C-alpha positions as a Markdown table, in Angstrom:
| # | Residue | x | y | z |
|---|---|---|---|---|
| 1 | Met | -4.8 | -12.5 | -1.8 |
| 2 | Ser | -5.7 | -13.8 | 1.6 |
| 3 | Asp | -9.1 | -13.1 | 3.1 |
| 4 | Asn | -7.5 | -11.1 | 6.0 |
| 5 | Glu | -4.7 | -9.0 | 4.6 |
| 6 | Leu | -5.6 | -6.1 | 6.9 |
| 7 | Gly | -5.3 | -8.3 | 10.0 |
| 8 | Thr | -2.1 | -9.8 | 8.7 |
| 9 | Phe | -0.6 | -6.4 | 8.1 |
| 10 | Leu | -1.5 | -5.2 | 11.6 |
| 11 | Arg | -0.2 | -8.3 | 13.3 |
| 12 | Thr | 3.0 | -8.3 | 11.3 |
| 13 | Trp | 3.9 | -4.7 | 12.1 |
| 14 | Arg | 2.9 | -5.2 | 15.8 |
| 15 | Glu | 5.4 | -8.1 | 16.0 |
| 16 | Ala | 8.1 | -6.1 | 14.1 |
| 17 | Val | 8.1 | -3.1 | 16.4 |
| 18 | Ser | 10.2 | -3.5 | 19.5 |
| 19 | Pro | 9.0 | -2.0 | 22.9 |
| 20 | Ala | 12.1 | 0.2 | 22.9 |
| 21 | Glu | 11.1 | 1.8 | 19.6 |
| 22 | Val | 7.9 | 3.1 | 21.1 |
| 23 | Gly | 9.4 | 4.1 | 24.5 |
| 24 | Leu | 8.3 | 1.0 | 26.5 |
| 25 | Pro | 10.6 | -0.9 | 28.8 |
| 26 | Lys | 11.7 | -4.3 | 27.5 |
| 27 | Gly | 10.5 | -6.0 | 30.6 |
| 28 | Gln | 10.6 | -9.8 | 31.2 |
| 29 | Arg | 11.2 | -12.4 | 28.6 |
| 30 | Arg | 8.6 | -12.4 | 25.9 |
| 31 | Arg | 7.0 | -15.4 | 24.2 |
| 32 | Thr | 6.4 | -13.5 | 21.0 |
| 33 | Pro | 8.5 | -10.8 | 19.2 |
| 34 | Gly | 7.5 | -7.1 | 19.2 |
| 35 | Leu | 4.6 | -5.5 | 21.0 |
| 36 | Arg | 1.8 | -7.3 | 22.9 |
| 37 | Arg | -1.7 | -6.6 | 21.8 |
| 38 | Ala | -2.4 | -4.9 | 25.1 |
| 39 | Glu | 0.6 | -2.6 | 24.5 |
| 40 | Leu | -0.4 | -1.6 | 21.0 |
| 41 | Ala | -4.0 | -1.1 | 22.1 |
| 42 | Thr | -2.9 | 1.2 | 24.9 |
| 43 | Leu | -0.6 | 3.2 | 22.7 |
| 44 | Ala | -3.4 | 3.6 | 20.1 |
| 45 | Gly | -6.1 | 4.4 | 22.6 |
| 46 | Ile | -8.3 | 1.5 | 21.6 |
| 47 | Ser | -9.5 | -1.6 | 23.4 |
| 48 | Val | -7.6 | -4.9 | 23.2 |
| 49 | Glu | -10.9 | -6.6 | 22.2 |
| 50 | Tyr | -11.2 | -4.3 | 19.2 |
| 51 | Leu | -7.6 | -4.7 | 18.1 |
| 52 | Thr | -8.1 | -8.5 | 18.3 |
| 53 | Arg | -11.2 | -8.3 | 16.0 |
| 54 | Leu | -9.1 | -6.3 | 13.5 |
| 55 | Glu | -6.3 | -8.7 | 13.5 |
| 56 | Gln | -8.6 | -11.7 | 13.3 |
| 57 | Gly | -10.6 | -10.2 | 10.4 |
| 58 | Arg | -13.8 | -10.0 | 12.4 |
| 59 | Asp | -13.9 | -6.2 | 11.8 |
| 60 | Ser | -12.6 | -4.7 | 8.6 |
| 61 | Asn | -14.0 | -1.2 | 8.8 |
| 62 | Pro | -12.0 | 0.8 | 11.3 |
| 63 | Ser | -12.5 | 4.6 | 11.3 |
| 64 | Ala | -9.9 | 7.0 | 9.9 |
| 65 | Gln | -9.2 | 8.0 | 13.5 |
| 66 | Val | -8.4 | 4.5 | 14.6 |
| 67 | Leu | -6.2 | 3.9 | 11.5 |
| 68 | Gly | -4.3 | 7.0 | 12.3 |
| 69 | Ala | -3.9 | 6.2 | 15.9 |
| 70 | Val | -2.6 | 2.7 | 15.1 |
| 71 | Ala | -0.3 | 4.0 | 12.4 |
| 72 | Asp | 1.1 | 6.6 | 14.9 |
| 73 | Ala | 1.6 | 3.9 | 17.5 |
| 74 | Leu | 3.5 | 1.7 | 15.1 |
| 75 | His | 5.5 | 4.6 | 13.7 |
| 76 | Leu | 4.5 | 3.7 | 10.2 |
| 77 | Ser | 6.0 | 5.5 | 7.2 |
| 78 | Leu | 3.8 | 7.4 | 4.7 |
| 79 | Asn | 4.0 | 4.5 | 2.2 |
| 80 | Asp | 2.9 | 2.0 | 4.9 |
| 81 | Arg | 0.1 | 4.3 | 6.0 |
| 82 | Met | -1.2 | 4.4 | 2.4 |
| 83 | Leu | -1.0 | 0.6 | 2.2 |
| 84 | Leu | -3.0 | 0.4 | 5.5 |
| 85 | Arg | -5.7 | 2.6 | 4.1 |
| 86 | Arg | -5.7 | 0.7 | 0.9 |
| 87 | Leu | -6.1 | -2.7 | 2.6 |
| 88 | Thr | -9.0 | -1.3 | 4.6 |
| 89 | Lys | -10.7 | -0.2 | 1.4 |
| 90 | Glu | -10.1 | -3.6 | -0.2 |
| 91 | Ala | -11.5 | -5.4 | 2.8 |
| 92 | Asn | -14.8 | -3.6 | 2.3 |
| 93 | Gly | -14.9 | -4.3 | -1.4 |
| 94 | Gly | -14.1 | -0.8 | -2.5 |
| 95 | Asp | -11.4 | 0.5 | -4.9 |
| 96 | Pro | -8.4 | 1.9 | -3.1 |
| 97 | Leu | -8.4 | 5.6 | -3.4 |
| 98 | Ile | -4.6 | 5.6 | -3.8 |
| 99 | Cys | -4.8 | 3.6 | -7.0 |
| 100 | Ala | -6.8 | 6.3 | -8.7 |
| 101 | Ala | -4.4 | 9.0 | -7.5 |
| 102 | Ala | -1.2 | 7.1 | -8.1 |
| 103 | Pro | 1.2 | 8.5 | -10.7 |
| 104 | Ser | 1.7 | 6.6 | -13.9 |
| 105 | Leu | 4.7 | 4.3 | -14.0 |
| 106 | Gly | 7.8 | 6.4 | -14.6 |
| 107 | Arg | 10.2 | 5.2 | -17.3 |
| 108 | Thr | 12.6 | 8.1 | -17.0 |
| 109 | Ala | 14.2 | 10.0 | -14.2 |
| 110 | Arg | 13.7 | 13.8 | -14.1 |
| 111 | Pro | 16.7 | 15.9 | -15.1 |
| 112 | Thr | 17.0 | 17.3 | -11.5 |
| 113 | Val | 17.1 | 13.8 | -10.1 |
| 114 | Arg | 19.8 | 12.9 | -12.6 |
| 115 | Ser | 21.7 | 16.0 | -11.4 |
| 116 | Val | 21.5 | 14.7 | -7.8 |
| 117 | Leu | 23.0 | 11.5 | -9.0 |
| 118 | Asp | 25.9 | 13.4 | -10.7 |
| 119 | Arg | 26.7 | 15.0 | -7.3 |
| 120 | Leu | 26.7 | 11.6 | -5.6 |
| 121 | Glu | 29.6 | 10.3 | -7.8 |
| 122 | Pro | 31.5 | 8.1 | -7.3 |
| 123 | Thr | 29.1 | 6.6 | -4.8 |
| 124 | Pro | 27.0 | 3.7 | -6.2 |
| 125 | Ala | 23.5 | 5.1 | -6.6 |
| 126 | Leu | 20.6 | 4.5 | -8.8 |
| 127 | Val | 17.0 | 5.5 | -9.5 |
| 128 | Val | 14.3 | 2.8 | -9.8 |
| 129 | Asn | 10.5 | 2.9 | -10.3 |
| 130 | Trp | 8.1 | 0.9 | -8.3 |
| 131 | Ile | 8.5 | -2.3 | -10.3 |
| 132 | Gly | 12.3 | -2.2 | -10.0 |
| 133 | Asp | 13.3 | -0.8 | -13.4 |
| 134 | Ile | 16.6 | 0.9 | -13.2 |
| 135 | Leu | 16.0 | 4.4 | -14.8 |
| 136 | Ala | 19.4 | 6.1 | -14.1 |
| 137 | His | 22.6 | 5.4 | -12.2 |
| 138 | Thr | 25.9 | 6.8 | -11.3 |
| 139 | Ala | 29.1 | 5.6 | -13.0 |
| 140 | Gly | 30.1 | 4.3 | -9.5 |
| 141 | Tyr | 27.0 | 2.0 | -9.6 |
| 142 | Glu | 27.9 | 0.8 | -13.1 |
| 143 | Arg | 31.3 | -0.2 | -11.9 |
| 144 | Leu | 29.6 | -2.1 | -9.0 |
| 145 | Ala | 26.7 | -3.7 | -10.9 |
| 146 | Gly | 28.1 | -4.1 | -14.4 |
| 147 | Pro | 30.5 | -7.0 | -13.6 |
| 148 | Ile | 27.9 | -9.0 | -11.9 |
| 149 | Gly | 25.5 | -8.7 | -14.9 |
| 150 | Leu | 22.9 | -6.6 | -13.4 |
| 151 | Leu | 23.0 | -4.0 | -16.2 |
| 152 | Asp | 23.2 | -6.4 | -19.1 |
| 153 | Asp | 19.5 | -6.1 | -20.2 |
| 154 | Glu | 18.4 | -3.2 | -22.4 |
| 155 | Arg | 16.0 | -2.2 | -19.7 |
| 156 | Pro | 17.5 | -3.7 | -16.5 |
| 157 | Asn | 15.2 | -4.6 | -13.6 |
| 158 | Leu | 16.3 | -5.5 | -10.1 |
| 159 | Leu | 13.7 | -8.1 | -9.5 |
| 160 | Arg | 14.1 | -9.8 | -12.9 |
| 161 | Tyr | 17.8 | -10.0 | -12.5 |
| 162 | Leu | 17.6 | -11.3 | -8.9 |
| 163 | Phe | 15.1 | -14.1 | -9.7 |
| 164 | Thr | 16.1 | -15.1 | -13.3 |
| 165 | Asp | 19.8 | -14.6 | -13.6 |
| 166 | Glu | 22.0 | -17.4 | -12.1 |
| 167 | Arg | 24.8 | -14.9 | -11.4 |
| 168 | Ala | 22.6 | -13.1 | -8.8 |
| 169 | Arg | 22.8 | -16.0 | -6.4 |
| 170 | Ser | 26.6 | -16.0 | -6.6 |
| 171 | Ala | 26.8 | -12.2 | -6.3 |
| 172 | Tyr | 24.5 | -11.8 | -3.3 |
| 173 | Arg | 25.7 | -13.8 | -0.4 |
| 174 | Asp | 22.4 | -12.9 | 1.4 |
| 175 | Trp | 20.2 | -13.6 | -1.6 |
| 176 | Asp | 17.2 | -14.7 | 0.4 |
| 177 | Arg | 17.2 | -11.4 | 2.4 |
| 178 | Val | 17.6 | -9.3 | -0.7 |
| 179 | Ala | 14.8 | -11.2 | -2.4 |
| 180 | Asp | 12.5 | -10.8 | 0.6 |
| 181 | Asp | 13.1 | -7.1 | 0.7 |
| 182 | Leu | 12.7 | -6.4 | -3.1 |
| 183 | Val | 9.4 | -8.4 | -3.3 |
| 184 | Ala | 8.1 | -6.7 | -0.1 |
| 185 | Arg | 8.9 | -3.3 | -1.7 |
| 186 | Leu | 7.0 | -4.3 | -4.8 |
| 187 | Arg | 4.1 | -5.7 | -2.8 |
| 188 | His | 3.8 | -2.8 | -0.3 |
| 189 | Gly | 5.0 | 0.2 | -2.3 |
| 190 | Ala | 3.2 | -0.2 | -5.6 |
| 191 | Pro | -0.5 | 0.2 | -6.4 |
| 192 | Leu | -1.8 | -3.3 | -6.0 |
| 193 | Arg | -4.0 | -3.2 | -9.1 |
| 194 | Asp | -1.3 | -1.6 | -11.3 |
| 195 | Pro | -1.2 | -3.6 | -14.6 |
| 196 | Tyr | 2.6 | -3.3 | -14.7 |
| 197 | Val | 2.9 | -4.9 | -11.3 |
| 198 | Ala | 0.5 | -7.7 | -12.3 |
| 199 | Glu | 2.5 | -8.2 | -15.6 |
| 200 | Leu | 5.8 | -8.5 | -13.8 |
| 201 | Ala | 4.4 | -10.7 | -11.0 |
| 202 | Asp | 2.9 | -13.1 | -13.7 |
| 203 | Glu | 6.2 | -13.2 | -15.6 |
| 204 | Leu | 8.3 | -13.9 | -12.5 |
| 205 | Thr | 5.8 | -16.5 | -11.2 |
| 206 | Val | 6.3 | -18.4 | -14.4 |
| 207 | Thr | 10.1 | -17.9 | -14.7 |
| 208 | Ala | 11.1 | -18.1 | -11.0 |
| 209 | Gly | 8.2 | -20.2 | -9.6 |
| 210 | Ala | 7.7 | -20.5 | -5.9 |
| 211 | Asp | 10.9 | -18.5 | -5.1 |
| 212 | Phe | 9.0 | -15.4 | -6.2 |
| 213 | Ala | 5.3 | -16.4 | -6.0 |
| 214 | Asp | 5.4 | -17.4 | -2.3 |
| 215 | Arg | 7.1 | -14.1 | -1.4 |
| 216 | Phe | 4.7 | -12.1 | -3.4 |
| 217 | Met | 1.6 | -13.7 | -1.7 |
| 218 | Asp | 3.1 | -13.3 | 1.8 |
| 219 | Leu | 1.9 | -10.0 | 3.2 |
| 220 | Ala | 3.8 | -10.7 | 6.4 |
| 221 | Val | 7.1 | -9.9 | 4.7 |
| 222 | Val | 7.6 | -6.1 | 5.0 |
| 223 | Pro | 10.4 | -4.0 | 3.7 |
| 224 | Arg | 13.3 | -3.4 | 6.1 |
| 225 | Arg | 13.8 | 0.2 | 7.1 |
| 226 | Thr | 17.6 | -0.3 | 6.8 |
| 227 | Ala | 19.5 | -2.9 | 4.8 |
| 228 | Thr | 22.9 | -4.4 | 4.5 |
| 229 | Gln | 24.0 | -6.3 | 1.4 |
| 230 | His | 27.0 | -8.7 | 1.1 |
| 231 | Ile | 28.2 | -8.8 | -2.5 |
| 232 | Glu | 30.9 | -11.1 | -3.9 |
| 233 | His | 32.3 | -8.9 | -6.7 |
| 234 | Pro | 34.5 | -10.4 | -9.4 |
| 235 | Glu | 36.8 | -7.5 | -9.4 |
| 236 | Ala | 36.5 | -5.9 | -5.9 |
| 237 | Gly | 36.1 | -9.0 | -3.8 |
| 238 | Ser | 33.8 | -9.2 | -0.8 |
| 239 | Leu | 31.8 | -6.0 | -0.2 |
| 240 | Arg | 29.5 | -5.1 | 2.7 |
| 241 | Leu | 27.2 | -2.2 | 1.7 |
| 242 | Leu | 24.6 | -0.3 | 3.6 |
| 243 | Gln | 21.6 | 0.8 | 1.6 |
| 244 | Glu | 19.8 | 4.2 | 2.1 |
| 245 | Thr | 16.6 | 4.8 | 0.2 |
| 246 | Leu | 15.2 | 8.3 | -0.7 |
| 247 | Val | 11.5 | 8.2 | -1.9 |
| 248 | Leu | 10.2 | 10.4 | -4.7 |
| 249 | Pro | 6.4 | 9.8 | -4.1 |
| 250 | Asp | 5.1 | 12.1 | -6.9 |
| 251 | Glu | 7.0 | 10.0 | -9.5 |
| 252 | Gly | 6.6 | 6.6 | -7.8 |
| 253 | Gln | 10.4 | 6.3 | -7.8 |
| 254 | Arg | 13.2 | 6.0 | -5.3 |
| 255 | Val | 16.8 | 6.8 | -5.1 |
| 256 | Ile | 18.9 | 4.0 | -3.7 |
| 257 | Val | 22.4 | 4.8 | -2.4 |
| 258 | His | 25.0 | 2.1 | -1.5 |
| 259 | Leu | 27.5 | 3.1 | 1.2 |
| 260 | Pro | 30.5 | 1.1 | 2.4 |
| 261 | Ala | 29.8 | -0.6 | 5.7 |
| 262 | Asp | 33.4 | -1.1 | 6.7 |
| 263 | Asp | 36.9 | 0.2 | 5.9 |
| 264 | Ala | 37.7 | -2.8 | 3.7 |
| 265 | Thr | 34.7 | -2.1 | 1.5 |
| 266 | Ala | 35.4 | 1.6 | 1.3 |
| 267 | Ala | 39.0 | 0.8 | 0.1 |
| 268 | Ala | 37.7 | -1.8 | -2.4 |
| 269 | Leu | 35.2 | 0.7 | -3.9 |
| 270 | Asp | 38.0 | 3.3 | -4.1 |
| 271 | Arg | 40.2 | 0.9 | -6.1 |
| 272 | Leu | 37.2 | -0.1 | -8.3 |
| 273 | Asp | 36.8 | 3.6 | -9.1 |
| 274 | Gly | 40.5 | 4.1 | -9.8 |
| 275 | Arg | 40.9 | 6.3 | -6.7 |
| 276 | Arg | 43.4 | 6.1 | -3.9 |
| 277 | Pro | 42.0 | 4.3 | -0.9 |
| 278 | Gly | 40.7 | 6.8 | 1.7 |
| 279 | Ala | 38.4 | 8.8 | -0.6 |
| 280 | Leu | 35.3 | 7.0 | 0.6 |
| 281 | Arg | 34.7 | 6.5 | 4.3 |
| 282 | Ala | 32.8 | 3.7 | 6.0 |
| 283 | Val | 29.6 | 4.6 | 7.7 |
| 284 | Gly | 28.0 | 3.0 | 10.8 |
| 285 | Glu | 26.3 | -0.4 | 10.7 |
| 286 | Ala | 22.6 | -0.5 | 9.8 |
| 287 | Gly | 20.2 | -0.8 | 12.7 |
């Protein structure tokens, strides 16, 4: 880990949030993306000097009130707020409280979650734990992922497939973006000292080398709030899919639903499912 992960986290999110997202006018041409320090400091009710010290690693012990104000100003999700708190603890040499309270790594999906999947048919949907193990999926997802080899392993894992199976680079036209997002979710969404995370990270560092290791060590890469995937499917052709994620925090799991981004993809998925085109409808482009 770097010596200033807290500062990197704050700077990365400040640069990732647009003025429009926090109700500020876009204004004149900007030299850097996202919010200026002065803008974030004003929104959070702190001084620019103090925010600068936090970002530069010269102060690693902000109060809970300051953390909350900054998190509110950046519109952070619950998971990102927990990571912010965790990084503050680690910067001070303490054990992150969230690690002690985190649920054990789930290897199965609850029956009620499986029932939700049943009601999502024939939409491609799956349940994964925080290291990317696929715990359950719809038949629609099997028809999507099976032909590209994603479900070949006895215990399929999204990260292991993406970084170690040569078919993944052919299947995902935007492989780099998908890789960035999956590693960021592992890095930001899982307990940092979880032994399963360390075991998977060590394995992929050996098998995938810098492709994985550089991403895992880069805290500046954060999970996208919305995602579009381009898949070259051996049976359905070119597919453009929007991804919606529903988090199950008590289990440390999430439900991922893939939706057609255009009419051609909707029709292709219908044909893949043996349905007449028109059953699935395309949804709007991801923001």
